[in-house]
mmCIF file of the N, C-alpha and C atoms, coordinates in Angstrom:
data_MODEL
# 
_entry.id   MODEL 
# 
loop_
_atom_site.group_PDB 
_atom_site.id 
_atom_site.type_symbol 
_atom_site.label_atom_id 
_atom_site.label_alt_id 
_atom_site.label_comp_id 
_atom_site.label_asym_id 
_atom_site.label_entity_id 
_atom_site.label_seq_id 
_atom_site.pdbx_PDB_ins_code 
_atom_site.Cartn_x 
_atom_site.Cartn_y 
_atom_site.Cartn_z 
_atom_site.occupancy 
_atom_site.B_iso_or_equiv 
_atom_site.pdbx_formal_charge 
_atom_site.auth_seq_id 
_atom_site.auth_comp_id 
_atom_site.auth_asym_id 
_atom_site.auth_atom_id 
_atom_site.pdbx_PDB_model_num 
ATOM 1   N N  . MET A 1 1  ? -0.058 -39.293 28.488 1.00 0.00 ? 1  MET A N  1 
ATOM 2   C CA . MET A 1 1  ? 1.172  -38.624 28.110 1.00 0.00 ? 1  MET A CA 1 
ATOM 3   C C  . MET A 1 1  ? 0.874  -37.239 27.540 1.00 0.00 ? 1  MET A C  1 
ATOM 4   N N  . LEU A 1 2  ? 1.796  -36.340 27.771 1.00 0.00 ? 2  LEU A N  1 
ATOM 5   C CA . LEU A 1 2  ? 1.695  -34.988 27.257 1.00 0.00 ? 2  LEU A CA 1 
ATOM 6   C C  . LEU A 1 2  ? 2.027  -34.991 25.766 1.00 0.00 ? 2  LEU A C  1 
ATOM 7   N N  . LYS A 1 3  ? 1.220  -34.316 24.968 1.00 0.00 ? 3  LYS A N  1 
ATOM 8   C CA . LYS A 1 3  ? 1.457  -34.213 23.527 1.00 0.00 ? 3  LYS A CA 1 
ATOM 9   C C  . LYS A 1 3  ? 2.028  -32.839 23.198 1.00 0.00 ? 3  LYS A C  1 
ATOM 10  N N  . LYS A 1 4  ? 2.991  -32.801 22.306 1.00 0.00 ? 4  LYS A N  1 
ATOM 11  C CA . LYS A 1 4  ? 3.591  -31.549 21.862 1.00 0.00 ? 4  LYS A CA 1 
ATOM 12  C C  . LYS A 1 4  ? 3.227  -31.330 20.400 1.00 0.00 ? 4  LYS A C  1 
ATOM 13  N N  . SER A 1 5  ? 2.691  -30.172 20.106 1.00 0.00 ? 5  SER A N  1 
ATOM 14  C CA . SER A 1 5  ? 2.329  -29.834 18.737 1.00 0.00 ? 5  SER A CA 1 
ATOM 15  C C  . SER A 1 5  ? 3.578  -29.507 17.929 1.00 0.00 ? 5  SER A C  1 
ATOM 16  N N  . THR A 1 6  ? 3.617  -29.978 16.705 1.00 0.00 ? 6  THR A N  1 
ATOM 17  C CA . THR A 1 6  ? 4.725  -29.639 15.811 1.00 0.00 ? 6  THR A CA 1 
ATOM 18  C C  . THR A 1 6  ? 4.261  -28.707 14.691 1.00 0.00 ? 6  THR A C  1 
ATOM 19  N N  . ASP A 1 7  ? 3.098  -28.078 14.887 1.00 0.00 ? 7  ASP A N  1 
ATOM 20  C CA . ASP A 1 7  ? 2.638  -27.077 13.933 1.00 0.00 ? 7  ASP A CA 1 
ATOM 21  C C  . ASP A 1 7  ? 3.636  -25.923 13.919 1.00 0.00 ? 7  ASP A C  1 
ATOM 22  N N  . CYS A 1 8  ? 3.755  -25.276 12.771 1.00 0.00 ? 8  CYS A N  1 
ATOM 23  C CA . CYS A 1 8  ? 4.662  -24.130 12.715 1.00 0.00 ? 8  CYS A CA 1 
ATOM 24  C C  . CYS A 1 8  ? 4.149  -23.081 11.738 1.00 0.00 ? 8  CYS A C  1 
ATOM 25  N N  . ILE A 1 9  ? 4.653  -21.892 11.925 1.00 0.00 ? 9  ILE A N  1 
ATOM 26  C CA . ILE A 1 9  ? 4.357  -20.789 11.015 1.00 0.00 ? 9  ILE A CA 1 
ATOM 27  C C  . ILE A 1 9  ? 5.688  -20.242 10.526 1.00 0.00 ? 9  ILE A C  1 
ATOM 28  N N  . MET A 1 10 ? 5.900  -20.345 9.230  1.00 0.00 ? 10 MET A N  1 
ATOM 29  C CA . MET A 1 10 ? 7.100  -19.805 8.600  1.00 0.00 ? 10 MET A CA 1 
ATOM 30  C C  . MET A 1 10 ? 6.718  -18.450 7.995  1.00 0.00 ? 10 MET A C  1 
ATOM 31  N N  . ASN A 1 11 ? 7.721  -17.625 7.731  1.00 0.00 ? 11 ASN A N  1 
ATOM 32  C CA . ASN A 1 11 ? 7.401  -16.315 7.166  1.00 0.00 ? 11 ASN A CA 1 
ATOM 33  C C  . ASN A 1 11 ? 8.439  -15.871 6.151  1.00 0.00 ? 11 ASN A C  1 
ATOM 34  N N  . LYS A 1 12 ? 8.047  -14.848 5.399  1.00 0.00 ? 12 LYS A N  1 
ATOM 35  C CA . LYS A 1 12 ? 8.911  -14.248 4.384  1.00 0.00 ? 12 LYS A CA 1 
ATOM 36  C C  . LYS A 1 12 ? 9.184  -12.778 4.705  1.00 0.00 ? 12 LYS A C  1 
ATOM 37  N N  . VAL A 1 13 ? 9.172  -12.446 5.991  1.00 0.00 ? 13 VAL A N  1 
ATOM 38  C CA . VAL A 1 13 ? 9.386  -11.055 6.397  1.00 0.00 ? 13 VAL A CA 1 
ATOM 39  C C  . VAL A 1 13 ? 10.740 -10.556 5.899  1.00 0.00 ? 13 VAL A C  1 
ATOM 40  N N  . TYR A 1 14 ? 11.776 -11.353 6.048  1.00 0.00 ? 14 TYR A N  1 
ATOM 41  C CA . TYR A 1 14 ? 13.115 -10.947 5.596  1.00 0.00 ? 14 TYR A CA 1 
ATOM 42  C C  . TYR A 1 14 ? 13.102 -10.594 4.113  1.00 0.00 ? 14 TYR A C  1 
ATOM 43  N N  . GLU A 1 15 ? 12.520 -11.464 3.303  1.00 0.00 ? 15 GLU A N  1 
ATOM 44  C CA . GLU A 1 15 ? 12.510 -11.245 1.854  1.00 0.00 ? 15 GLU A CA 1 
ATOM 45  C C  . GLU A 1 15 ? 11.796 -9.948  1.491  1.00 0.00 ? 15 GLU A C  1 
ATOM 46  N N  . TYR A 1 16 ? 10.624 -9.726  2.106  1.00 0.00 ? 16 TYR A N  1 
ATOM 47  C CA . TYR A 1 16 ? 9.876  -8.498  1.807  1.00 0.00 ? 16 TYR A CA 1 
ATOM 48  C C  . TYR A 1 16 ? 10.620 -7.263  2.296  1.00 0.00 ? 16 TYR A C  1 
ATOM 49  N N  . ARG A 1 17 ? 11.246 -7.353  3.452  1.00 0.00 ? 17 ARG A N  1 
ATOM 50  C CA . ARG A 1 17 ? 11.973 -6.216  4.008  1.00 0.00 ? 17 ARG A CA 1 
ATOM 51  C C  . ARG A 1 17 ? 13.164 -5.851  3.114  1.00 0.00 ? 17 ARG A C  1 
ATOM 52  N N  . VAL A 1 18 ? 13.902 -6.854  2.658  1.00 0.00 ? 18 VAL A N  1 
ATOM 53  C CA . VAL A 1 18 ? 15.061 -6.609  1.798  1.00 0.00 ? 18 VAL A CA 1 
ATOM 54  C C  . VAL A 1 18 ? 14.627 -5.996  0.459  1.00 0.00 ? 18 VAL A C  1 
ATOM 55  N N  . LEU A 1 19 ? 13.515 -6.480  -0.095 1.00 0.00 ? 19 LEU A N  1 
ATOM 56  C CA . LEU A 1 19 ? 13.020 -5.904  -1.351 1.00 0.00 ? 19 LEU A CA 1 
ATOM 57  C C  . LEU A 1 19 ? 12.684 -4.425  -1.213 1.00 0.00 ? 19 LEU A C  1 
ATOM 58  N N  . LYS A 1 20 ? 12.240 -4.017  -0.022 1.00 0.00 ? 20 LYS A N  1 
ATOM 59  C CA . LYS A 1 20 ? 11.928 -2.601  0.237  1.00 0.00 ? 20 LYS A CA 1 
ATOM 60  C C  . LYS A 1 20 ? 13.161 -1.817  0.676  1.00 0.00 ? 20 LYS A C  1 
ATOM 61  N N  . LYS A 1 21 ? 14.308 -2.524  0.793  1.00 0.00 ? 21 LYS A N  1 
ATOM 62  C CA . LYS A 1 21 ? 15.563 -1.895  1.208  1.00 0.00 ? 21 LYS A CA 1 
ATOM 63  C C  . LYS A 1 21 ? 15.427 -1.198  2.556  1.00 0.00 ? 21 LYS A C  1 
ATOM 64  N N  . MET A 1 22 ? 14.832 -1.939  3.506  1.00 0.00 ? 22 MET A N  1 
ATOM 65  C CA . MET A 1 22 ? 14.610 -1.415  4.851  1.00 0.00 ? 22 MET A CA 1 
ATOM 66  C C  . MET A 1 22 ? 15.484 -2.152  5.856  1.00 0.00 ? 22 MET A C  1 
ATOM 67  N N  . SER A 1 23 ? 15.840 -1.472  6.913  1.00 0.00 ? 23 SER A N  1 
ATOM 68  C CA . SER A 1 23 ? 16.531 -2.132  8.019  1.00 0.00 ? 23 SER A CA 1 
ATOM 69  C C  . SER A 1 23 ? 15.479 -2.771  8.933  1.00 0.00 ? 23 SER A C  1 
ATOM 70  N N  . GLN A 1 24 ? 15.941 -3.639  9.806  1.00 0.00 ? 24 GLN A N  1 
ATOM 71  C CA . GLN A 1 24 ? 15.031 -4.234  10.787 1.00 0.00 ? 24 GLN A CA 1 
ATOM 72  C C  . GLN A 1 24 ? 14.440 -3.146  11.677 1.00 0.00 ? 24 GLN A C  1 
ATOM 73  N N  . SER A 1 25 ? 15.241 -2.161  12.035 1.00 0.00 ? 25 SER A N  1 
ATOM 74  C CA . SER A 1 25 ? 14.760 -1.061  12.881 1.00 0.00 ? 25 SER A CA 1 
ATOM 75  C C  . SER A 1 25 ? 13.674 -0.252  12.191 1.00 0.00 ? 25 SER A C  1 
ATOM 76  N N  . GLU A 1 26 ? 13.846 0.002   10.906 1.00 0.00 ? 26 GLU A N  1 
ATOM 77  C CA . GLU A 1 26 ? 12.843 0.771   10.158 1.00 0.00 ? 26 GLU A CA 1 
ATOM 78  C C  . GLU A 1 26 ? 11.516 0.022   10.107 1.00 0.00 ? 26 GLU A C  1 
ATOM 79  N N  . LEU A 1 27 ? 11.563 -1.267  9.816  1.00 0.00 ? 27 LEU A N  1 
ATOM 80  C CA . LEU A 1 27 ? 10.325 -2.047  9.787  1.00 0.00 ? 27 LEU A CA 1 
ATOM 81  C C  . LEU A 1 27 ? 9.699  -2.100  11.165 1.00 0.00 ? 27 LEU A C  1 
ATOM 82  N N  . ALA A 1 28 ? 10.517 -2.291  12.180 1.00 0.00 ? 28 ALA A N  1 
ATOM 83  C CA . ALA A 1 28 ? 10.012 -2.336  13.551 1.00 0.00 ? 28 ALA A CA 1 
ATOM 84  C C  . ALA A 1 28 ? 9.266  -1.050  13.898 1.00 0.00 ? 28 ALA A C  1 
ATOM 85  N N  . ASP A 1 29 ? 9.822  0.093   13.538 1.00 0.00 ? 29 ASP A N  1 
ATOM 86  C CA . ASP A 1 29 ? 9.171  1.380   13.812 1.00 0.00 ? 29 ASP A CA 1 
ATOM 87  C C  . ASP A 1 29 ? 7.825  1.486   13.110 1.00 0.00 ? 29 ASP A C  1 
ATOM 88  N N  . VAL A 1 30 ? 7.775  1.036   11.870 1.00 0.00 ? 30 VAL A N  1 
ATOM 89  C CA . VAL A 1 30 ? 6.541  1.130   11.083 1.00 0.00 ? 30 VAL A CA 1 
ATOM 90  C C  . VAL A 1 30 ? 5.416  0.281   11.684 1.00 0.00 ? 30 VAL A C  1 
ATOM 91  N N  . VAL A 1 31 ? 5.753  -0.924  12.143 1.00 0.00 ? 31 VAL A N  1 
ATOM 92  C CA . VAL A 1 31 ? 4.706  -1.833  12.634 1.00 0.00 ? 31 VAL A CA 1 
ATOM 93  C C  . VAL A 1 31 ? 4.558  -1.807  14.150 1.00 0.00 ? 31 VAL A C  1 
ATOM 94  N N  . GLY A 1 32 ? 5.373  -1.012  14.848 1.00 0.00 ? 32 GLY A N  1 
ATOM 95  C CA . GLY A 1 32 ? 5.192  -0.790  16.278 1.00 0.00 ? 32 GLY A CA 1 
ATOM 96  C C  . GLY A 1 32 ? 5.753  -1.863  17.199 1.00 0.00 ? 32 GLY A C  1 
ATOM 97  N N  . VAL A 1 33 ? 6.888  -2.440  16.818 1.00 0.00 ? 33 VAL A N  1 
ATOM 98  C CA . VAL A 1 33 ? 7.545  -3.426  17.674 1.00 0.00 ? 33 VAL A CA 1 
ATOM 99  C C  . VAL A 1 33 ? 9.032  -3.084  17.772 1.00 0.00 ? 33 VAL A C  1 
ATOM 100 N N  . SER A 1 34 ? 9.776  -3.892  18.519 1.00 0.00 ? 34 SER A N  1 
ATOM 101 C CA . SER A 1 34 ? 11.219 -3.659  18.649 1.00 0.00 ? 34 SER A CA 1 
ATOM 102 C C  . SER A 1 34 ? 11.979 -4.307  17.490 1.00 0.00 ? 34 SER A C  1 
ATOM 103 N N  . LYS A 1 35 ? 13.200 -3.843  17.288 1.00 0.00 ? 35 LYS A N  1 
ATOM 104 C CA . LYS A 1 35 ? 14.079 -4.448  16.280 1.00 0.00 ? 35 LYS A CA 1 
ATOM 105 C C  . LYS A 1 35 ? 14.296 -5.921  16.600 1.00 0.00 ? 35 LYS A C  1 
ATOM 106 N N  . GLN A 1 36 ? 14.413 -6.243  17.883 1.00 0.00 ? 36 GLN A N  1 
ATOM 107 C CA . GLN A 1 36 ? 14.624 -7.628  18.306 1.00 0.00 ? 36 GLN A CA 1 
ATOM 108 C C  . GLN A 1 36 ? 13.457 -8.520  17.878 1.00 0.00 ? 36 GLN A C  1 
ATOM 109 N N  . THR A 1 37 ? 12.239 -8.000  17.940 1.00 0.00 ? 37 THR A N  1 
ATOM 110 C CA . THR A 1 37 ? 11.069 -8.772  17.506 1.00 0.00 ? 37 THR A CA 1 
ATOM 111 C C  . THR A 1 37 ? 11.172 -9.112  16.031 1.00 0.00 ? 37 THR A C  1 
ATOM 112 N N  . ILE A 1 38 ? 11.565 -8.149  15.218 1.00 0.00 ? 38 ILE A N  1 
ATOM 113 C CA . ILE A 1 38 ? 11.735 -8.397  13.779 1.00 0.00 ? 38 ILE A CA 1 
ATOM 114 C C  . ILE A 1 38 ? 12.844 -9.414  13.566 1.00 0.00 ? 38 ILE A C  1 
ATOM 115 N N  . PHE A 1 39 ? 13.946 -9.272  14.291 1.00 0.00 ? 39 PHE A N  1 
ATOM 116 C CA . PHE A 1 39 ? 15.078 -10.187 14.160 1.00 0.00 ? 39 PHE A CA 1 
ATOM 117 C C  . PHE A 1 39 ? 14.654 -11.632 14.436 1.00 0.00 ? 39 PHE A C  1 
ATOM 118 N N  . VAL A 1 40 ? 13.997 -11.879 15.564 1.00 0.00 ? 40 VAL A N  1 
ATOM 119 C CA . VAL A 1 40 ? 13.623 -13.259 15.898 1.00 0.00 ? 40 VAL A CA 1 
ATOM 120 C C  . VAL A 1 40 ? 12.510 -13.775 14.990 1.00 0.00 ? 40 VAL A C  1 
ATOM 121 N N  . MET A 1 41 ? 11.655 -12.890 14.511 1.00 0.00 ? 41 MET A N  1 
ATOM 122 C CA . MET A 1 41 ? 10.605 -13.311 13.577 1.00 0.00 ? 41 MET A CA 1 
ATOM 123 C C  . MET A 1 41 ? 11.226 -13.769 12.263 1.00 0.00 ? 41 MET A C  1 
ATOM 124 N N  . GLU A 1 42 ? 12.220 -13.026 11.778 1.00 0.00 ? 42 GLU A N  1 
ATOM 125 C CA . GLU A 1 42 ? 12.883 -13.400 10.529 1.00 0.00 ? 42 GLU A CA 1 
ATOM 126 C C  . GLU A 1 42 ? 13.616 -14.733 10.654 1.00 0.00 ? 42 GLU A C  1 
ATOM 127 N N  . LYS A 1 43 ? 14.031 -15.099 11.850 1.00 0.00 ? 43 LYS A N  1 
ATOM 128 C CA . LYS A 1 43 ? 14.695 -16.383 12.090 1.00 0.00 ? 43 LYS A CA 1 
ATOM 129 C C  . LYS A 1 43 ? 13.681 -17.499 12.373 1.00 0.00 ? 43 LYS A C  1 
ATOM 130 N N  . ASN A 1 44 ? 12.390 -17.171 12.253 1.00 0.00 ? 44 ASN A N  1 
ATOM 131 C CA . ASN A 1 44 ? 11.296 -18.110 12.537 1.00 0.00 ? 44 ASN A CA 1 
ATOM 132 C C  . ASN A 1 44 ? 11.334 -18.638 13.969 1.00 0.00 ? 44 ASN A C  1 
ATOM 133 N N  . ASN A 1 45 ? 11.776 -17.779 14.897 1.00 0.00 ? 45 ASN A N  1 
ATOM 134 C CA . ASN A 1 45 ? 11.791 -18.120 16.312 1.00 0.00 ? 45 ASN A CA 1 
ATOM 135 C C  . ASN A 1 45 ? 10.723 -17.371 17.090 1.00 0.00 ? 45 ASN A C  1 
ATOM 136 N N  . TYR A 1 46 ? 9.819  -16.708 16.388 1.00 0.00 ? 46 TYR A N  1 
ATOM 137 C CA . TYR A 1 46 ? 8.766  -15.923 17.019 1.00 0.00 ? 46 TYR A CA 1 
ATOM 138 C C  . TYR A 1 46 ? 7.540  -15.956 16.121 1.00 0.00 ? 46 TYR A C  1 
ATOM 139 N N  . ILE A 1 47 ? 6.408  -16.265 16.697 1.00 0.00 ? 47 ILE A N  1 
ATOM 140 C CA . ILE A 1 47 ? 5.145  -16.243 15.955 1.00 0.00 ? 47 ILE A CA 1 
ATOM 141 C C  . ILE A 1 47 ? 4.412  -14.972 16.362 1.00 0.00 ? 47 ILE A C  1 
ATOM 142 N N  . PRO A 1 48 ? 4.170  -14.073 15.418 1.00 0.00 ? 48 PRO A N  1 
ATOM 143 C CA . PRO A 1 48 ? 3.535  -12.802 15.762 1.00 0.00 ? 48 PRO A CA 1 
ATOM 144 C C  . PRO A 1 48 ? 2.062  -12.974 16.104 1.00 0.00 ? 48 PRO A C  1 
ATOM 145 N N  . SER A 1 49 ? 1.557  -11.994 16.832 1.00 0.00 ? 49 SER A N  1 
ATOM 146 C CA . SER A 1 49 ? 0.120  -11.951 17.078 1.00 0.00 ? 49 SER A CA 1 
ATOM 147 C C  . SER A 1 49 ? -0.594 -11.725 15.752 1.00 0.00 ? 49 SER A C  1 
ATOM 148 N N  . LEU A 1 50 ? -1.864 -11.995 15.740 1.00 0.00 ? 50 LEU A N  1 
ATOM 149 C CA . LEU A 1 50 ? -2.654 -11.771 14.528 1.00 0.00 ? 50 LEU A CA 1 
ATOM 150 C C  . LEU A 1 50 ? -2.627 -10.295 14.139 1.00 0.00 ? 50 LEU A C  1 
ATOM 151 N N  . LEU A 1 51 ? -2.699 -9.415  15.122 1.00 0.00 ? 51 LEU A N  1 
ATOM 152 C CA . LEU A 1 51 ? -2.654 -7.981  14.852 1.00 0.00 ? 51 LEU A CA 1 
ATOM 153 C C  . LEU A 1 51 ? -1.332 -7.587  14.194 1.00 0.00 ? 51 LEU A C  1 
ATOM 154 N N  . LEU A 1 52 ? -0.227 -8.082  14.718 1.00 0.00 ? 52 LEU A N  1 
ATOM 155 C CA . LEU A 1 52 ? 1.078  -7.768  14.126 1.00 0.00 ? 52 LEU A CA 1 
ATOM 156 C C  . LEU A 1 52 ? 1.201  -8.354  12.723 1.00 0.00 ? 52 LEU A C  1 
ATOM 157 N N  . ALA A 1 53 ? 0.700  -9.555  12.532 1.00 0.00 ? 53 ALA A N  1 
ATOM 158 C CA . ALA A 1 53 ? 0.730  -10.167 11.194 1.00 0.00 ? 53 ALA A CA 1 
ATOM 159 C C  . ALA A 1 53 ? -0.031 -9.298  10.192 1.00 0.00 ? 53 ALA A C  1 
ATOM 160 N N  . TYR A 1 54 ? -1.194 -8.775  10.606 1.00 0.00 ? 54 TYR A N  1 
ATOM 161 C CA . TYR A 1 54 ? -1.962 -7.883  9.722  1.00 0.00 ? 54 TYR A CA 1 
ATOM 162 C C  . TYR A 1 54 ? -1.194 -6.591  9.448  1.00 0.00 ? 54 TYR A C  1 
ATOM 163 N N  . ARG A 1 55 ? -0.555 -6.021  10.469 1.00 0.00 ? 55 ARG A N  1 
ATOM 164 C CA . ARG A 1 55 ? 0.209  -4.783  10.261 1.00 0.00 ? 55 ARG A CA 1 
ATOM 165 C C  . ARG A 1 55 ? 1.317  -4.998  9.231  1.00 0.00 ? 55 ARG A C  1 
ATOM 166 N N  . ILE A 1 56 ? 2.025  -6.113  9.365  1.00 0.00 ? 56 ILE A N  1 
ATOM 167 C CA . ILE A 1 56 ? 3.128  -6.407  8.442  1.00 0.00 ? 56 ILE A CA 1 
ATOM 168 C C  . ILE A 1 56 ? 2.592  -6.629  7.031  1.00 0.00 ? 56 ILE A C  1 
ATOM 169 N N  . ALA A 1 57 ? 1.554  -7.438  6.901  1.00 0.00 ? 57 ALA A N  1 
ATOM 170 C CA . ALA A 1 57 ? 0.974  -7.714  5.584  1.00 0.00 ? 57 ALA A CA 1 
ATOM 171 C C  . ALA A 1 57 ? 0.446  -6.435  4.946  1.00 0.00 ? 57 ALA A C  1 
ATOM 172 N N  . ASN A 1 58 ? -0.249 -5.604  5.720  1.00 0.00 ? 58 ASN A N  1 
ATOM 173 C CA . ASN A 1 58 ? -0.771 -4.344  5.179  1.00 0.00 ? 58 ASN A CA 1 
ATOM 174 C C  . ASN A 1 58 ? 0.355  -3.422  4.735  1.00 0.00 ? 58 ASN A C  1 
ATOM 175 N N  . PHE A 1 59 ? 1.428  -3.366  5.512  1.00 0.00 ? 59 PHE A N  1 
ATOM 176 C CA . PHE A 1 59 ? 2.552  -2.511  5.137  1.00 0.00 ? 59 PHE A CA 1 
ATOM 177 C C  . PHE A 1 59 ? 3.143  -2.938  3.801  1.00 0.00 ? 59 PHE A C  1 
ATOM 178 N N  . PHE A 1 60 ? 3.310  -4.245  3.615  1.00 0.00 ? 60 PHE A N  1 
ATOM 179 C CA . PHE A 1 60 ? 3.885  -4.748  2.372  1.00 0.00 ? 60 PHE A CA 1 
ATOM 180 C C  . PHE A 1 60 ? 2.839  -4.917  1.263  1.00 0.00 ? 60 PHE A C  1 
ATOM 181 N N  . GLU A 1 61 ? 1.590  -4.600  1.567  1.00 0.00 ? 61 GLU A N  1 
ATOM 182 C CA . GLU A 1 61 ? 0.483  -4.643  0.608  1.00 0.00 ? 61 GLU A CA 1 
ATOM 183 C C  . GLU A 1 61 ? 0.290  -6.032  0.004  1.00 0.00 ? 61 GLU A C  1 
ATOM 184 N N  . VAL A 1 62 ? 0.337  -7.040  0.883  1.00 0.00 ? 62 VAL A N  1 
ATOM 185 C CA . VAL A 1 62 ? 0.072  -8.422  0.489  1.00 0.00 ? 62 VAL A CA 1 
ATOM 186 C C  . VAL A 1 62 ? -0.863 -9.035  1.524  1.00 0.00 ? 62 VAL A C  1 
ATOM 187 N N  . SER A 1 63 ? -1.407 -10.210 1.198  1.00 0.00 ? 63 SER A N  1 
ATOM 188 C CA . SER A 1 63 ? -2.255 -10.908 2.157  1.00 0.00 ? 63 SER A CA 1 
ATOM 189 C C  . SER A 1 63 ? -1.380 -11.540 3.237  1.00 0.00 ? 63 SER A C  1 
ATOM 190 N N  . ILE A 1 64 ? -1.976 -11.838 4.368  1.00 0.00 ? 64 ILE A N  1 
ATOM 191 C CA . ILE A 1 64 ? -1.231 -12.491 5.450  1.00 0.00 ? 64 ILE A CA 1 
ATOM 192 C C  . ILE A 1 64 ? -0.612 -13.785 4.962  1.00 0.00 ? 64 ILE A C  1 
ATOM 193 N N  . ASP A 1 65 ? -1.373 -14.574 4.212  1.00 0.00 ? 65 ASP A N  1 
ATOM 194 C CA . ASP A 1 65 ? -0.807 -15.853 3.753  1.00 0.00 ? 65 ASP A CA 1 
ATOM 195 C C  . ASP A 1 65 ? 0.206  -15.668 2.621  1.00 0.00 ? 65 ASP A C  1 
ATOM 196 N N  . GLY A 1 66 ? 0.395  -14.457 2.159  1.00 0.00 ? 66 GLY A N  1 
ATOM 197 C CA . GLY A 1 66 ? 1.485  -14.170 1.238  1.00 0.00 ? 66 GLY A CA 1 
ATOM 198 C C  . GLY A 1 66 ? 2.822  -14.051 1.964  1.00 0.00 ? 66 GLY A C  1 
ATOM 199 N N  . ILE A 1 67 ? 2.768  -13.774 3.263  1.00 0.00 ? 67 ILE A N  1 
ATOM 200 C CA . ILE A 1 67 ? 3.979  -13.639 4.074  1.00 0.00 ? 67 ILE A CA 1 
ATOM 201 C C  . ILE A 1 67 ? 4.131  -14.791 5.059  1.00 0.00 ? 67 ILE A C  1 
ATOM 202 N N  . PHE A 1 68 ? 3.016  -15.200 5.659  1.00 0.00 ? 68 PHE A N  1 
ATOM 203 C CA . PHE A 1 68 ? 3.059  -16.236 6.692  1.00 0.00 ? 68 PHE A CA 1 
ATOM 204 C C  . PHE A 1 68 ? 2.442  -17.525 6.168  1.00 0.00 ? 68 PHE A C  1 
ATOM 205 N N  . THR A 1 69 ? 3.121  -18.642 6.428  1.00 0.00 ? 69 THR A N  1 
ATOM 206 C CA . THR A 1 69 ? 2.660  -19.951 5.977  1.00 0.00 ? 69 THR A CA 1 
ATOM 207 C C  . THR A 1 69 ? 2.511  -20.879 7.173  1.00 0.00 ? 69 THR A C  1 
ATOM 208 N N  . TYR A 1 70 ? 1.302  -21.390 7.356  1.00 0.00 ? 70 TYR A N  1 
ATOM 209 C CA . TYR A 1 70 ? 1.017  -22.326 8.450  1.00 0.00 ? 70 TYR A CA 1 
ATOM 210 C C  . TYR A 1 70 ? 1.203  -23.758 7.960  1.00 0.00 ? 70 TYR A C  1 
ATOM 211 N N  . THR A 1 71 ? 1.914  -24.546 8.749  1.00 0.00 ? 71 THR A N  1 
ATOM 212 C CA . THR A 1 71 ? 2.108  -25.958 8.439  1.00 0.00 ? 71 THR A CA 1 
ATOM 213 C C  . THR A 1 71 ? 1.683  -26.781 9.637  1.00 0.00 ? 71 THR A C  1 
ATOM 214 N N  . LYS A 1 72 ? 0.720  -27.660 9.407  1.00 0.00 ? 72 LYS A N  1 
ATOM 215 C CA . LYS A 1 72 ? 0.265  -28.544 10.474 1.00 0.00 ? 72 LYS A CA 1 
ATOM 216 C C  . LYS A 1 72 ? 1.153  -29.773 10.483 1.00 0.00 ? 72 LYS A C  1 
ATOM 217 N N  . GLY A 1 73 ? 1.750  -30.048 11.644 1.00 0.00 ? 73 GLY A N  1 
ATOM 218 C CA . GLY A 1 73 ? 2.680  -31.150 11.733 1.00 0.00 ? 73 GLY A CA 1 
ATOM 219 C C  . GLY A 1 73 ? 2.211  -32.301 12.596 1.00 0.00 ? 73 GLY A C  1 
ATOM 220 N N  . GLY A 1 74 ? 1.076  -32.158 13.255 1.00 0.00 ? 74 GLY A N  1 
ATOM 221 C CA . GLY A 1 74 ? 0.590  -33.225 14.118 1.00 0.00 ? 74 GLY A CA 1 
ATOM 222 C C  . GLY A 1 74 ? 1.135  -33.099 15.521 1.00 0.00 ? 74 GLY A C  1 
ATOM 223 N N  . ASN A 1 75 ? 1.043  -34.146 16.289 1.00 0.00 ? 75 ASN A N  1 
ATOM 224 C CA . ASN A 1 75 ? 1.488  -34.157 17.677 1.00 0.00 ? 75 ASN A CA 1 
ATOM 225 C C  . ASN A 1 75 ? 2.533  -35.224 17.901 1.00 0.00 ? 75 ASN A C  1 
ATOM 226 N N  . LYS A 1 76 ? 3.410  -34.966 18.858 1.00 0.00 ? 76 LYS A N  1 
ATOM 227 C CA . LYS A 1 76 ? 4.419  -35.949 19.257 1.00 0.00 ? 76 LYS A CA 1 
ATOM 228 C C  . LYS A 1 76 ? 4.309  -36.157 20.757 1.00 0.00 ? 76 LYS A C  1 
ATOM 229 N N  . ASP A 1 77 ? 4.592  -37.348 21.193 1.00 0.00 ? 77 ASP A N  1 
ATOM 230 C CA . ASP A 1 77 ? 4.652  -37.613 22.626 1.00 0.00 ? 77 ASP A CA 1 
ATOM 231 C C  . ASP A 1 77 ? 5.882  -36.926 23.193 1.00 0.00 ? 77 ASP A C  1 
ATOM 232 N N  . VAL A 1 78 ? 5.718  -36.329 24.364 1.00 0.00 ? 78 VAL A N  1 
ATOM 233 C CA . VAL A 1 78 ? 6.854  -35.656 25.012 1.00 0.00 ? 78 VAL A CA 1 
ATOM 234 C C  . VAL A 1 78 ? 7.420  -36.556 26.079 1.00 0.00 ? 78 VAL A C  1 
# 
């Protein structure tokens, strides 16, 4: 049977962006992605590349794990 991973990565991009009083477009410009990418990331519907995660963390001057949280959920039968 095919196994589906339930691991997930949650983030606090929205919280950090609001504290800096930035729009999604402004953050997108700074880290080199589209506004849509920021939008779906804030909804936890997009897992960024490691490079993008570093860009975001560096911009907000925090560690990656200060913004992104990995949760191992195991596998489920599909």
